[in-house]
N, C-alpha and C positions, 0 to 999 in steps of 0.2 A: 527293629521295625523295618519293614520293607518299604522302599520308596516306590511310589506309583508315578510313572512318567506323565500320566494325564494330569496329576495334581501340579506337577512342575509346569506343565504346559499351560494349565489354567492360571496359575500365578503369573506366568510370563505374559499371558494375554491380558490379564487385569492391569499389569503394569503398562502395557502398550495402550490400553484403553484410557488409563488415567493420563498418560502423557499426551495422547491425542486430544482428550477433552481440554487439557491445559492449553495446548496449541490453539485449539478452536477459540477459546476465551481470549487469548492474546491477539489473534488475528481480528476478532470482532472489535476489540479495543483499539487496535491499530487503524481499522477502517473508520471508527468513530473519530479518532484524533485527526485522521486525514481530512474527513469531511467537515468537521466542526472547528478545527483549529488551524490546520495547515492551509487548506484551500482558501478560506477568507483572508488569511494573512498574506498569502502569496498574491492574491488579487489586489489587495490594498497596496502592497509593495510595488506591483506593476503600475497601478494608478499613480503612485508617487514618483514614477520614473526610474525605478530600480531596473538594472539590467536583467533581462529574462534568463540568460544563462546562469547568472548568479542566484536568482530566485530558484531555479531548478536544482542547482547544486545544493543549496541550503535546505530546500524542502525534501530533497531526495526523491524527486519524481522525474519521469522522462518527459521529453518535449511534447509528445502527443497528449499526455495528461495535462500539462500546464496550459497548452494552447487550447485544449477543450474547455478548461476552466475559464480562461480569458475570453474566449468567444462567447461562452454562456453568460458571462458578466457584461457583455456588450463592448469589450475592448477590441480595438482593431488587431486583426491577425492576418498575416499574409497567407494567401492560398498555398497549399502544399505544392512543392515542385514536383513535376512529373519526372520519372526516371529518364535518363538520357538514352536516346535511340540513335 
């Protein structure tokens, strides 16, 4: 039987599509966990006086994300420093 390159290509593309769909599902779930679980818990930890660097480290988020959450929750946040000139 003769192998047809287009069939191999189609199979490879199906595998890519399946992996891409799986990745999209995981990213959607990660966003849900971030919004519904990590964010409220990080805000609560800050309200209880936990160190913000430690919260960021454990939550796995950057400073801009954490401070955006805290500001939206009404917690005090220092204004961002301007770059040195």
